[in-house]
SEMI-221694 format. One record per residue: x, y, z of N, C-alpha, C, O, CB in turn. Coordinates in pm, whole numbers, plus 50000, padded with zeros to 5 digits. Each point is the difference from the previous one (the first is absolute). Glycine has a CB too. Layout:
BEGIN
XYZXYZXYZXYZXYZ/...
This chain:
BEGIN
323904866614933500195015949994499035003049849500395000549883502625002050254/496174998549897499105009749863499895007849935499595001449885499804994550172/501435016850101500395008449934501035006549835499915009749924499294985450328/501684993149761500574996149930499114997749853500155008749914501314984250301/497614995349755499495001949925499135011949927499745005049890500874976150205/499135019750030498745018649968501115008049908499845003449883498585003650417/502494994749765500825009349934500764991749877500665009149950499625005950282/499984974349697499985000049909499025002749903500335005649896501014985150202/497575006449922498554995049895500415019149965500585003549898496704969750245/502165038349986500475014349934500655009449990499695011850018499304984049989/502604996849945501035000049976499255002649772499945009149918501774972350405/497975005449682499784997549892499255008049899500015000049877500374982850238/499035023449967498595006649953500325009949929499125007749962499604987550214/503175007449778499935015849926500744989149861500325006349900500265023250336/499574960649761499994992349883499555005749865500584999849891499124984050270/498835022549883499085005649850500615015649931499985005049888497404983150236/503005014849973500945015350002500335002149846500374990249935501045006850322/498445016749676501104997549920501435005349962500375011250035497754983649925/502644996849968501604995250016500555013950051500975000050076499374980249709/499035032350175500655010949995499415010450072500205012149984500594980749826/498275000150293500165008250083500154994650150499794988050022499105025649806/501464994750271500874999050082499154989250170498914999750057502475029249787/499584966450165499314988350085499305008650127498775000549994503194978049940/498685028250178500235006150059498765010349994499525007150088502904984649897/497335007249915498655009549897499124992350062499555003050110501155004149626/498944981750196499474990949970499604999250105498895004750024501994987549817/500015000250281499585000750153498975008350028499074994350058503005001950001/497765016649917499295012750120498234998849878498834999050037504305027550085/497424974049740498604997849977499204989149999498955000249935501625014549975/499744976350148499034985250027500184996350115499344989750019500765000949784/500755014150332499785001150144499325010950104499264999350099502524989049832/499145026849959499035009250087498645003250066499815001650120501545001949773/497654997249998498734995650056499944997050093499615008450082499904987049787/500784993350171499744992350047500294993850168499354996050096500645005849650/501515000750210500884996350127500665012250003499135008450023501284965949968/500975032649993500665010850003501104992850106500935007850020497065013449916/502124970850111500724995750127500524993649956501224999350005497815002450150/500114989649774500684984749923500644998949885500584989949960497865001450121/501475020149859501065006149886501575006550056501054999749935496505007649928/502274998350270501295001050056500654986150065501204997549995498045027250044/499494964450042501074991049985500694990749876501034993350008497965008850198/500224999349689500194991849929501575006049946500924992349973496264999649988/502945023750027500675004549951502094998450144501195003049992495635013549818/502344978150275500974997250095500374986249999501114994750002498105022950127/499504977049868500844981049983500914999549802501144996449970495724984650227/502085023949717501215001849916501265000949980500714992349935498015012250055/501685008350086502095006250033500514997950132501135003950029498765018049831/499314971750229500494991250132500974991249918500114992949901497585005950275/503015006849942501064982749966499574993349983498835000650037502394997950056/499074992949859499304980649958500394992750107499054993550046501345003249692/501005001450341500114995750110498854990350070499734988150017501665032449973/497854999750050498984997950134499004987549895499174995950082500685036250095/499954962949731498484998949926500804986649963500414999349883498035027650008/501904959950214500034989749918499994987549862500774992849936499035020350233/498504991249845499154992749936499004986750092499095002450079502855005649720/498444981550171499744984550001501314996050021500835000249910497184996949934/502324997650318501434994250016499814982150001499204994449925501755030250237/499614970749901499814980249986498544994850084500045004850113503114989849912/496505003149969499074988450081500134996550099500904991749990498875001249875/499865007850254499844997950069499664989250098498914998349945501215017649938/499854976450203499464982850019498885000250040499314989949998502515000150062/497735022149990498044996249950499825010749935499225007550059499484980650140/501705016149701499625004349936499504986349834500874991449990500605034050186/497704973449747500164994549853500805005849920500195012149992497924981850017/502524995249911501015001849917500015008549873499145008650022501134971850076/500115021149814499445011449951500264999149849501185000749962499135012950258/498764984949695500555001749851499475015149918499075007949992500844962749998/501215026949969500505020249956499964995249853500804992049952501395022550258/496704991849719499824995449795499565010949979499175007650049500044967949890/501895024449928500685013549929499064999149911499884988149972502705013550054/496425007049892498875003549927498704999550038499694999050119501624995749751/497695006150019498904999549993499534994049875499355007549927500735009350225/500154970449807499455002449897499464988249982499764993150099501505023749824/498414977849924499564979750024499854992050087499054993950050501865004849828/500915002650147500744989250075500215001050191499994991750091501365008049641/498805013250259500135005950130498375000550068499984994750111502425020749803/496754987950059499015003150051499204989350022499085001250081501245018149837/499974962549980499604990749974500604996950157499084997350077500664999449627/501275003150343500624991450094499615013850102500264992850097501974986949770/497375033950200499835004950074498384996450038499525003750108502615011249826/496964976349950499224997450047499614992350027498905000150055501095010149902/500704978850019500364984850056500784997650095500084988050027499705006549794/500695010750228501035001250130499155000850135499405010250033502475003849822/498154971150241499974999950087499865007950078500794994450076499824994049855/499035022150137500485019350109499734993650133499995008950085498805017549760/500924959050220499824993850076501834997150063500705001050101496474991249777/502875003749973501724998450046501125010849943501195001250029498294972549965/499725033249920501275011749986499435015750028498784999950015502504984149778/499125024750214500235014150019500315005749785501144999049954500354997150407/497935006449596500314999649842500005015049998499145006550060499644970149826/502475030850026500385014949979500155002849885501185000449966499785001450205/498215000749742500685012149814500655003850007499955009050084498984999349831/502254990250022500395014649997499285001949758500144990949918503245008850387/496065012649669500084999249881499725015149969499505006350093499914967949881/500825031849918499945016149986498135003849942499675009949935503704992049972/495634986450144498794994949921499264995750172500674995850094500494992449587/497755013750320499454994350141498704995449954498884999150050502275016850131/499674979849640498234992250015500774992849871501135002649957496025016850141/501874970549852500334989149898499385002449873498785001250006501424982850166/500385017249701499105002149881500014987449936500854991349980499585032849986/497844978149993499594983349905500645002149866499174996149918498194997850177/503625010049849500485002649879499424998849930499525009949946501834987350088/498254987049913499484997549831498595009550004499514996149894501454973850053/498065040050107499565002849984500385016750023499055006450046499934969349957/501995030549976500825009550011499615011549889499885012150022501884970450079/498045009349746499735006549896498695009749984499765010849945501574970249986/497795007150164498355006549922499975009850137498825000050034499324975249803/502455031350235500095008750108500385018449869499715011749976501574961850295/499435016049699500875014449899498615006449883500235010149934503024974250041/495535009150014499165003849936498625005450058499125007149952502194978749919/498925006350283499105007450035498774990250112499405002150105501315013949639/499464969250120499354989450039499804996450146498884999150050501884995449746/500125003950254500824999950133500175011550071500575010549970500524973849940/498425012750178501005009350132500985001350089500134991250084498555009749900/501815005350016501764990150061499744996250102500484988950022501385022849909/497414993750174499974992950102499844986550070500224993350100499505024449855/499354983549837499584978750034500504992849957499624988449982498705010750023/503285008549951501064989349970501345003450090501195000949971497864995749770/500165005150390501465002650109499304991850156498824998050027502325033949854/499814965650182499424996250097500784999250134501014993350023497704996949805/500485019350266501265001350075500624991650051499204990949980500165023850049/501984977550059500304993150053499725002450126501004993250026500185002349818/498355008150280499695000950130498224990449931499624990650070502265039350084/497404973049741498894990450020500464989849923499114991750023499015023050015/502994977249851500554991050016500354992150073499544988650000500545020449905/500834995150175499984994850136499915008950151500915006250056500384977549794/496965014250200500185009050122500484997150133499425000450108499025007249785/502494989950084501015003950141500845005950001500545004050103499234982349959/500685016649801500835013549980499395013550075500835008650028499844981249731/498385011950266498975010850030499984996550115500145010050071498524994649746/501194982250266499454993550119500945002950104499805007950092499044974049790/502615008350089500524991650067501355013450059500275010949950498764960249890/501455023550256500685016350064501384994649910500885007649959498045001350368/501064980249657502144997749932499715004049844500865005849935500434966450221/497415024249788500455005649854499245008049908498805001750023502244980449991/499575023849872500365011249964499864999349850500554990549945500875013450256/497925004749727500455001649864500565016149979499345009350047498804970649870/503015022250015501275014550013499935002649887499834990849920501975005250236/498295015049808499755005249865501295001149997500285009350076497525002149892/503294983549979501325003249973500644994649886499414993749912500665008750301/501275000549790501124995349879499944993049999498904995749966502335011950014/500144979650064500424992450058501455001749923500284995749888497434990650196/503135021050007501214999849946501044991649958500855000449911498495012850182/500354979149996501044986349984500794994950110499955003450118500365004149672/500774980050129500064993150134501625007850023500855004849925497394966750048/501635026650154501245005350045501224994950088499924991650090498485022549875/502674992049996501154989550028499824991950173500864993050053501005025349762/496794985450242500374990850074499124984050054499424993050083501755031549959/499434978449808498934977949955501264992250117499774992350093499385003349489/502095009350375500594991950078500495001050178500784993750071499685004049673/498585014150276500105004150159499684986450091499024992550007500055034249944/501994973850103499674988550150498705005450087498954993750015503935001250035/497285012149979499235011350106497944996850015499135000850088503305022449799/497664973149976498865002049903500034995549868500335009649931499395007350188/500054971449801500175000549836498475006049972499815008449912502074967850029/497375020050118498905004449970499315014249932499105002549919501264981350244/500405022249900499435014749989500905011249924500855008750020498024985450206/500124998049641501285006749874499725009749916500835006949940499944973850034/497565020450016499555004149897499205020850080499245000850097500294962549756/500835044850092500585012250027498305004449868500204998149880503755000350202/494585007149965498995010349940500265012750069500425004550107497754978549842/501265021449913500295013550125498545008649857499484995749897504685006950264/495735008949908499005010949960500095007549860499315009049951500704994050292/501364988449700500215009749930499974996449854500594990949943500545018350245/497715004049744499575003649880500115008849887500914992949959498304999150170/500715015849794499265012149906500275010650140500865006650058496734979349738/500455008750208499095011350057499894996450202499115004850070499094996949624/502504992750338499984994050082500825015550116500645009549957499224959349884/499745027850323500875008550083501854992849974500454989349956496975016350259/503275008749845501544998450019499834981050022499194993350064501765037250085/500154965949768499644981950048500584996350104500455008350079499434983249720/500264992050225500214993850149500214991449963499434994349907499495013150237/502134988549927500074983750015499374993150152499765007750093502644994849744/497344980950178499674993450083500144984849972499584995049895499175024550160/501814974050032500334985049971499024994250014499275004650088502654994449972/497554988549864498804990150046501034987449999500884997049920496525014049959/502144982650244500584987050039499264989849961498805002449983502135006450190/499444981049808498704987149945500674990250064501104999050054497935006049692/499724985850227500594979450017499974997149929500584989449976498915000950157/499785017049761499814991349826499545010649922498985006050032500154969150024/501815029349801500115008549959499714994349848500704993149926500695018950273/497254993749784499374996549836500005011649935499405010650017499014971950034/502545012849854500055012449898498704998449871499674989749941503405011850107/496605007049942498735000049892499985016349972499195007750051499094969050051/502635026449820499805014349971500095005449870500135011849971500614989650227/499124982449674499105002749915501685006749877501195000350034495585005650169/502654997949670500995002049918499315011249936498845002950028502334974049950/499465028849945499715014749902499724999949870499634989449950501745019850171/498704997549832499245001949862501535001849928500805008950026496355005050030/503054974149838501275002949935499925011549850499034999449924501654973250185/500265035549873499925006649887501604998149928500515008749929497375008950178/502874967949931500584992949888501735017849990500825001649910495644977849909/503335029950326501025010549962499695010349835500655007849931501214971850222/496415012949844500375011549852499765015350050499215004150084499724977949706/501915024050140499435020550027498725008750055499065000849921502074997749886/498785006150283499155005250048498514991950021498965006750003502575012049908/498454966350102499234996350023499305002350142498815002650021502184986449799/499835009650253499325004950118499715013450030499175002550087501734980449978/499645025649876499525018550012498924997049925498945000550063503245017549933/497714978049857498515002449955498854990249999499005003749938502185009949936/498804973050190499804988549949498545006050154500185010050069502814968149769/495905013750175499574996350118499654984249984499894994449891499295030750169/500684968950062500164984850002498414996250079499335010050023503914988250001/496174988950017499235002850028500644980950078500254989449944497895037149876/501874978550352500264989550045498945007850150499274992650065503624994549782/497225026550181499105004050081498625012749959499545006049903502764985450240/497455006750045498395004849954501235017949960499515007449915497334974750322/504065020949803500085016249912500025000049946499195007149940501345001850094/500544982049885499854997849846499134997049855500325001049882501024996050262/497064997849944498755002449959499705012249990499725005649894499754976950182/500585024850078499725016149993500685003549940499325010249992500034994750166/501874998249748500675006849956500094998949828500725006249923500244993050324/498154991749730500184995349854498595002049982499654994349897502404987750085/496765025250091498584998450002500145015449950499695006149898499264973550307/501645023449912500345017849977500505004349924499955012349992500204990450154/500534990449766500315002849871499495000349877500025009749924501134985250182/498134989049864498905001149926499115013250016499825006049894500334969450120/499155031450124498715005849990500585009049971499255007049931499174985050196/503145015449890500555009949985499925005349835499375009249948501964982950276/499644997549719499825001549881498865001049897500205004549887501484988050196/497065003149962499094999049954498995016250025498985004149946501644966350080/500115034250062499245015350009501245010649915499855010949946498624984550346/502754995849726501035009349939499745001649821500395009749935501524981350282/497404998349730499794997349918498605012649932499635001649883501694971550214/498405031049976498785007849987500075017350015499185009249987499824967650109/502395022249937500655012949928499315009749965498944996050048502364992149875/498415022650025499725008149902500935003749885500265012049999498474994150173/501814987149736501225010349900500874982449969500434997149888500145038850280/499534954349956501184993049939499694989849934498984993549977502265012650173/499994993749821500224987049813499654992250014499864996250116501765004849793/498114993650017499524984349899501484996650108499794999150121498845003049511/502414996650328500994989050004500025001650154500314989250049501215011049706/498205011950366500624995850057498644996550075500174994050106502365016249856/496464991850012498784990250020500154986150029499754994950109499335018849749/501594976749983500474991750023501064991950085500204988450036498725020349818/501645003650158501234992250123499454996450149499904989150056502075026849836/497694997650151499044999450085499164990250037500314994250104499975022649835/498844980050011499574985650023500444990449883499254997049906498715012050227/503164987049879500474987249958500134991750090500915004550070500025003949780/498724981950192500414994550141501004988449932499654992949906497875012050275/503754994549882500844984849979501014993450140500845003750082499415005949634/498874976250235500504994550049501284989249982500284994549893497675014750154/502644989550056501604994349979500144987950051500594999950108500425020649910/498454963449919500494989850048498594986249972498875001150047503015017550147/498494972549741498194993149972499774992950055499324990649958500355010349876/500975000350341499314984350091498895007750068499665011849993502684970550086/497115005150004498945003550041498865011649988498925001449943502534986350147/500045025050059499255008450084499735008949841498895004149967502324995150352/500165002749588500205009149837498324996249932499165009049988504254985449940/496454998150052498714991349922498545004450048499025003049931502554975050059/498605021250179498595000650048500215013649998498985005849965500284973350179/501545027249876499295017950020500145005349862499165008750022501704998950239/499494994849615500004991949845498204997950013499115008249979503914974249999/496945009050047498734996049992498685006150051499015000049927502404983950064/498565023050173499425008450060499795011849960498935006149992501684982750134/500605014849844500015018949948499554993449878498994993650030503255025850079/497954979549805498754995849852498225001250044499005005749956503034971549945/498445010850243498175001550004499725015049997499095004949934500344973350231/501805031849943499215012850055499935008749860499305010049984501694990450297/499674995149644500005008449874498585000749936499255009749995503214983649964/497394995749999498424998649935499015000350129498855003649974501884979449802/499365016050269498335001050133500205015350035498965006250017500954965850153/501125033949842500245007450109500475015249894499165008949988501684967450235/500165024549727500225005649970499615003149843500455008149918500724987650289/497934995749789499725005249775498405004250103499175004749921502284969049751/498115025950442498565003450004500575013450064499675006049898498534969950130/502385034250051500215011050118500845010049857499695011849986500744971550343/500945008049550500365005949943500584993849875501034994049966498935018250228/498534993549736499864995949919500894999649841500264992449908497945011350269/502015010949871500405006849906501725002649989500565008949936496915000250091/503274978350072501164997750012500354985249937501124997649954498815019350246/499014973749801500484990550008499994996149877499474988949992500115008350213/501015009549628500884996749910501685001150098500884992249961497155018149798/502214996450327501305004550047500724989350108501214998450019497865026849940/499684967450111500794991450119500384986549960499354994949908499375016650266/502074983049871500904988649869500174986450183499865001750122502645023749583/497744966850236500954990650120501274991749907499914992949900497595000750289/503695010949893500734987949912501054989150061501085005050030498715013049799/500134974250184500794985950119500694999849881499494999549888498904982550307/503095018749839501834995249967500234992650102500005000250123501115019749775/499214969049957500974986850137500724999649882499715003549886498814977350321/502895012049864500664999049957500204983049896500744995949910499705026350290/498034970949906500784984349926498334995650016499265007850060504104983650045/496214998749852498604995350070499055007950099500615003350102500674977749876/496885024550021499805001450125499754989349996500034992849900499475026350162/499944975350144499854995950028500884979649991499714988050001498495039849991/502984982350000500514987949992500154982750085500304988549967500455034049938/498814985550225499814984850027498244992949978499524989650043502785015650154/497215003549736498364992649956500304986249843500904997049921497375035850151/500744964349953500044985649911499475015249880499315009950023499734955650153/501855028749668500135000949877498785002549968500025004549885501784983050086/497555012350053498055002849982499445006450051499475010249957500134975250017/500395011350107499965014350139500365015749970499195009250017501754971950142/500505020549790500745005249926499435010549936499915012150021501124969549974/498395006049869499575007649877498755005550031499745010949949501404975149891/498165009650223498495003050065500625015650008499635009049924499154965650248/502565027549972499325012750046500815007249899499295009249958500024988950313/501695002049679500225009349866498655005149898499715011249958502654974350044/497185005449985498355005549886498665002350083498945003649950501774979049837/499535014450361499175008450035500795016250041499325009550039499124966650036/503015024649908500045008850122500475013549882499785011850028501094968750244/499855015049589499785006649909497885002549956499685011249961503494978049975/495965002650074498595004249951499675012750125499325009649965499714962049911/501235028150193499745006050120500805016049963499645010150062500234963650115/501215027049720500385013449945501654995750086500775005549921496375015950053/503504974150106500705001250042500764995049877499744990349929499445011350311/502535013549744500784990049861501234995950086500465006150097498935008449640/501054973850207501144989450088501275004449879500125000649878498064972050251/502495029449972501795003949934501044992650007499414995250097500275023249956/501424975049941500304987550026501725011449968500405004149891497064968150029/502975029050172501265005450015500455003250155499144997550085500435011749676/501374994750274501255005050072500065016650018499955009749925501324968549969/498905019150262499395019250040501824998350046500614990750053495685017150097/504215007049795501605001049981500345010450129500644998850104499564998249592/498715017950212499995006250144498425006050026499034997849928503805009750058/497205001050141498274999950032500895016049998501195001350029496764972650152/501075037649777499655014149972498905007650088499174992550051501465000249723/499225022750257498855002450067498874998149922499005002250068502135011750063/498524982249725499305001049908500484990849866499605000649884499835022150236/501124972549915500264981849889500904992050030501155002550036498455005749771/499754979350175501164994050006500894992949899499224997749908499685002750267/502184995449794500304994949910500604986449957501124998250049498715022449972/499744969949905500434990449992501404996749914500435007849916497204990350142/503024989249976501214997149964500205005749803500985005649952498944970650287/498815019749688499845006949867500545009450017501185002149972497104991249955/501105012850112499775019850021499205004749956500275007749908501404997850086/497024992950042498984997150016499335008550127500084997350120500664981049755/498595032550063499775010050106498575003350014499235005949925502965003450035/497614983050208498795001450010499025004050097499514990950068501264997649807/498825023950144499535012150070498884995150043499234993849927501725024049954/498814985050267499154996650083499135013050181500015007750095501844965849756/497895022350102498835008150140500504994750138500635005850088496844993349767/502054987350137500354991850127500694988949958499784994649891498335011950236/502754989549956501094991549973499904986650070500815000650092500535019649875/497904964950035500234993550130500664987349952499824991549913498165018850226/503284993550008501044988349927499574985150136499545001650113503285021249755/497594962750057499474989050073500564991349896499424993949911498385014150229/503594992649893501234990849912499794988950091499524989949949502565027549951/498204982250227500394988250061499975008550160499585011450024502094972649746/499105003450349500375009850106501924990550018500564990949940496005017850222/503684997349916501594999850016500715000050098499895012250005499924996049851/501074988850258500115000250116500165013450096501155004449994499574974649915/498655026450154500375012950109501115002050028501024993250004497415004750093/501205016449931502155006250027499864995450098501134996450035499885026749882/497794972650213500534989850124500664990350024500824998350090497925006949934/500754984249851500344993749962501404996549937500864993450059497035010249972/502265002649816501255003550008501734999450108501094994450000496735015449877/501235002250215500715001150125501034990750072501195002350022496915008249983/501074977150030499784995050035501544989749993500284996649885496995013350087/503424986650105501644994649984499584984350013500674995850095501105026150038/497334966549809499244989850041500604993549892500935005849945496915001850180/501734980049831500214986649857498655006149903499365008150066501584962550099/498775028349764499425006149884499844991749892500874994049937500005024750130/497294981649908499814987949958500005008449832499685011949995498824970150250/501805012249656499735003749862499035013349993498844996950030501454976949902/499825036350045499525006149979499865016450082499545011149973499924964649928/501275017450218500595012550098499034996150104500025005750109500835016649728/498204967250135499504998250149500404998750098501174996850020497924997949905/500205007050150500594989350198500424983850033499204992050048498845023150042/503424981749874499314985850005499734991150096500295001750119500515000249722/498554987050108499544994550141499924983549963500144996249884498265027750211/501384967950004499554989549974498724996950001499045007650003502744989250050/498284985449944498464991449979499145010050077499075006849958501644964950043/499915027550152498905004850088499605016750008498945002350060501884976250073/499705029749829499675013949920501135008650144499775010550060496734986749780/504554994550173501295005450088501165011449931500274998249881499484976250225/500615031749932501015007449993501284992350061500415003150112497975017249891/502374967349905501094996050089501335004650019501014993150011497844991949950/501075024850041501145009350059499785003550141500835000350090499515009749692/498264992850221499375010050148499454991550019499604991149925500055031750067/500164980350188499444986450131498645003549995499935012250020502074985250180/496634996749779498585009249995500125007249975500165009650075498974986750026/500875004449704499515008749885499574995349901501004996449938500215015750115/497954985749891498904994149925499835011949902499815011450041498974972450149/501305013249684499305005949890498934997749856500314994549895501585011550218/496974999449919499364997749891499255010949929499985012050028500034967850071/499405014349808499005013549884501484998649889500934992450024497205034050190/501794982749661500605008749947501495002850016500714998749900497175007050112/502714998450116500935000050031500994990950004501175002449972497685010050087/500594974649986500914984050030500034992449827499335004549908499404988950412/502004997149670500084993949924500884988950073500665001150103498765016749715/500454973350114500584982950084502275002749925500895003749923495324968750005/503385022950164501784996349966500764991749910499924988050026499895014850161/501155001549684499924990549885500544985850087500084989449937500475030349826/499764980750367500834987050066498814991849986500274988649964501615020550225/496604993849833498814995750047499864986949891499934987950022498995037850085/501064980949790499964993149866498385006149968499194993149937502694981050102/497845038050008498325002649958500595011949898501035006349976496974988350284/500365003749688499915017349899499815008250120499654998050117498904997549626/501785014050190499425013050040498485003749988499455001849891502755003950047/497074995250204498385002949912499355013949945500155011850032499304970250123/499965012949773498895019449914499655011550108499194999850092498914984749729/502595023350145499475009650117498424999949957499685005449894502695012450150/496494975350050499155003449986499554999350119500594996450102499385000449693/498485008350185499094999050184500234988350014500884995750076497005018649944/501684981549939499344977050011501254999150071499934999450123498724985349604/502375015150224501464994150057500385007050153499974992950101501045004849624/499365017950281500005007150139498494996350083500274997050117501415025149772/497404977550094498854993650111500354991850030500184999850122498215004949828/502114978449953499874993450110501194997250024500124987950019497905005049959/502875012550030501434998850078499635006550119500584994450094501195006449715/497425009950236499585004150094499434990750092500414997050112499495020449763/498704976750035499694992650097500544991250064499884998250121498885007049797/502464982949939500784992750113500935008250087500094994350108499834986949745/500545025950145500925004150066499034999850161500264993650102501375021549666/497374993250206499485002250128499954987250050500354999850118498425020049838/500874966949990499584992950052501524990550077499804991950091497655012349733/503764998050129500894996149961500365005950163500404991750082499795006249605/499615018850362500205007750071499194993050194500684998750102499525022049611/498354976750274499444993950029500664986450102500614998350105498185014849687/500354975550046501454990250074501184999450077500214992250093499215004849768/501545014350081501125000450114499265005350087499634990550068502495012149826/497385007650152499505007250118499124992450084499605003150112500595016349766/499574970850059499154986450133501104989850074499844996350116497774999549708/503594999850088501064993450039501235010150100501144997650040498174986649718/499805027350255501495005650125501135003349900501115002250048498564978850185/500195019549647500885012949897499945013449920500625003349899499774978950092/498635025150087499795008750008500525015450027499775012150000499244968550008/501625011750010501135014950089501764994849900500544990149950497995010750443/501705015249633501615000549908500704983549995500294994450105500415034650008/499424967749820501394989449988499354984750068500614989449999501705033150054/496694979149987499114987250090499254991149900499124992450041500325023150174/500844985049664499354989449842501124992749947499924992549903498335024949992/503274986350201500644990549890500274987649980500614993949911500035020850091/498614981150128500084980649998498884994949980499964987950022501595008650135/497085010549793498554996749977499945000249829500455008249920498485003850335/500454977849732499534994849881498815005849924498824997050017502114985250085/499755029449783499055009149920499024991649935499305005749916502405011350041/498074969550067498854998349908500344996049862500884991949971498015024450160/500434989249794500354993349865499995011049904499195009150011499794968150038/502055022249839500205015649922498615004949965498944994350024503405000249854/497935020850042498855006449895500274987949941500984992650014498915035349945/498934970849963499844998749869498745005849881498834996549988502484985250135/499505028849799498565009849889499504990449943500754991049962500155030849953/497344976850057499814995249850499085013149990499385006450085500764962649886/500065033149841499385008549995498445001849947499594991349922502725012250087/496925005650022498604995649978499745006949914500254990349928499045003350254/500355016749724500135000349860500615015250000500935004450068496944977349841/501555023150022500295015849972498245006749931499014994549952504415000249964/496835014550105498525008549955500025018749993500295008150088498374968650061/500895025849696500225011349996498755006649912499504994149904503125000850139/496985017250000498585002149891501045014749910500945006850041495834986050171/502495007249652499935004049926499555009249919500355004449890500114982150187/498435016250020498525008649943499124997550092499954991750091500185006149669/498915013750188498624994650074499704990549934500134999849878498935018450199/500304968250020499304987949985500894988849954499704988149988498305025149965/503244993350022501004987949914501595001550103500885008650009497884996249662/501054985050379501584988750065500414992949963499404994249910500365005450223/501824995049920500564989449931500054991050126501005004150058500385008149736/497944975250299500634991350057501174987849962499414991349936498545017250139/503244988649939500434991750019500684993350082500695005450086498825001549783/500354973350108499764997750152501354983149961500204988250026496055025050077/504324999649817501574984649993501065004950087500545011050008499474981149715/500204993350361501075001750071500905007549943500285008850081499294973450010/500995019049821500815009249924499915002249849498924997949943502394996450231/499565009149771500225005449939500194993749872499795006749899500675005250277/499974974049812500084990049949499234988049988500054991949908501485018650131/497524988950096499704991550061498364998649913499895008449912501984996450335/497434989949762498444995449974498755006250114500305002250118500954973249782/497465026950052499385008350104498665004249959499954997749880502215010050193/496984996349958498535005249959500525017549970501075004850038496974975150150/501055026249746501195016949886498685007749937499824999749878503004984949971/496235022650243499065004549937499875017350022500225008250089498764965949932/500445025649819500205018449957498065000050015499224990650016503725015249729/496815009750239499235005549989499005002150108500595000850108500144993649696/498105006750206498595004750106500254984750112499965003150119497615012449650/502564975450215500014990850127501675001650119500354995750110497844984249689/502345028050104501264996450002500045014850095500425000550116500454981749629/498765025750200499075016550072499584998050154500545005750094498035000149657/500464985850256499264994550115500824998250065500525008450072497884983049860/502034992650054501584993750110500825010650020500784995950086499604980849819/499825030950076500765010950027500025008350132500785000950096498904998549680/498775007950178499685005450090499164996150088499545008650075501105003149807/499004975950131499314991850102501274992850076499794993050099497805002949752/503565006050103500764992650071500625010550120500104997950120500334984649662/499915028750142500015015450111499495003750022500295009150078500554997149906/497784991949978499155009450084499904994950164499745007150097498774998649667/501844977050234499644990550112501335004450030499985002650121498234976049832/502965023750002501005002250082499915011050046499995000350124501174987249786/498785021150043500115012950059498895004450141500135006350105500734999049626/497924986450192498654995650158500834997650156499385001350106498754980149703/503475014550184500644991050090500425013650009499125003750079501374968449885/500275039650011499955011650101498835009849970499345000950103503214997649925/497035007449896499035008849951499414996149911500424995049895500525019550162/497174989050004498775000949888499815014849883499045003849932499644981150290/503185022549802498785008749968500464996849813499655008549918499945015650352/500984966649693500425003449864498694988449990500364991050076502825018149864/496214989250034498384991249985498895014649947499285002249903501114974450363/499985030749856499065013349973500685003649862499394996649898500055014050370/501734995849720500705010849946499574992549848499725009249924502535001250284/497624977949729500204994149920498595003249968499795002449881502244982450168/496665015850053498334998949976499885013249922499435002149893499574984250343/501945025749880499585013349947500055003349866499335006749922501304999150266/500844984449811500145011749856499284986149889499775001849880503335019450171/496754970649994498764998149873499255000449994499414991749930501015001550017/498615021050152498755005749997500555012749962499305005649915499254980950253/502835022349880499755008549938501675003849897501124996550037496535010050174/502085000549676501324993749915500795008750045501184996850015498094993649772/500325021550245500775012050053501075001750050499815002750118498695000549903/503274996649937500884993850135500905015249961501215001750017498954962250010/498985044749924501385012549984499545009150104499465010949985501214990249739/499764990050428500415012150039501365002150084500584989849963497015012850021/503205003050094500884996350036500165008850130500725009450033499994981349740/497894998950309500134999250124498954983550075500014997550121500525035849852/
């Protein structure tokens, strides 16, 4: 059904339109100039009774078993990359058609890296998705688990995906049957219920988040040049506040400080005394790192002009945040990086949960309450009955879980257990075991932290400074070269050309 895949991809084109624009008007703007009949077809398809478009039904005897992967993050994409497409057809259902190399997102906010250099199309990660007739990549939102989980007719046809979104055509639903289902939907940014955070703060988890941060930074620089603007308003516009002292918040603060010192001071020298960065953290910054490394990070961030504030945010307003001691901090750009929590989709699932609200899994990443369903990445956690701790929401955890599940499914497929309900009596092999490989974080130009301890209380090598920065950059350059060579090129261009003050 290649037409099915093609339509889904086309319908997702509308995700870039303004929320205030009309979905139908957006469709005409994109497609009319090329094919008016295509626009009419899409409108007909989206409004026609959906019973005529059943989606993907159960696999037949002459077809390969189908693995459905929900999500395109570190866990899902590693699984998609390693799955044996000679054994399985693969269907990836995700709101985006690419994977984001999240550790480098902060660099895209200030122009050191291009946005496309940190995003890899799913079809390039697993070519079978683009060429095999039974494999698809669908830009959809998963609605959840239906009551047909107990259906005797086909209990594995339980997930409904939708073109529904703020800017798409009229929503329509379709079913996706699976032989094996892997939930890798990740987590969402956690605001801890703080009033106004979702409305006024910008997160840093997706490419469009980085684009929005960059747009605000450059817009505020231009607004600060408006004749007659007061000094107070200029200070607010040029005040960048980062909430959360984890690796993301610290790395973004360091990148922003470099951007200010290197580029803003050169091109906007008359406002250099107005632009500042403030990092707000309730406890200790980089709490998972070695104490010596944390002290080094504090020293270097302070030296580079980042103001460190210890406090708890209790309210977020359009132009200021308010701390628990009633301190008010005005801002022009507010970036929120306080960790992650379960998504609305995960919360909606009526299945046993692990501590923290994650999907409960056993030692083999299986969801015990549902046959042939696995969960990996930030959305999953070991059930308390396993006696294992919930693993941290880290890229290396998610990627290794994806690698493990791909190996497990390949093993089951070769043993004849690829189809629905066919693996009940098979040996699943060794359970998943995670060993921490260490943590890295950059804190500014030519300085980084490398902590190779396997746990916070354990012993191991820890480095800080230029050598650590070289290790950090070499590791990520090698890692990203596995996906795209654009990162190395962008770093080279940024080194030769200091000016990053451009909007495109």
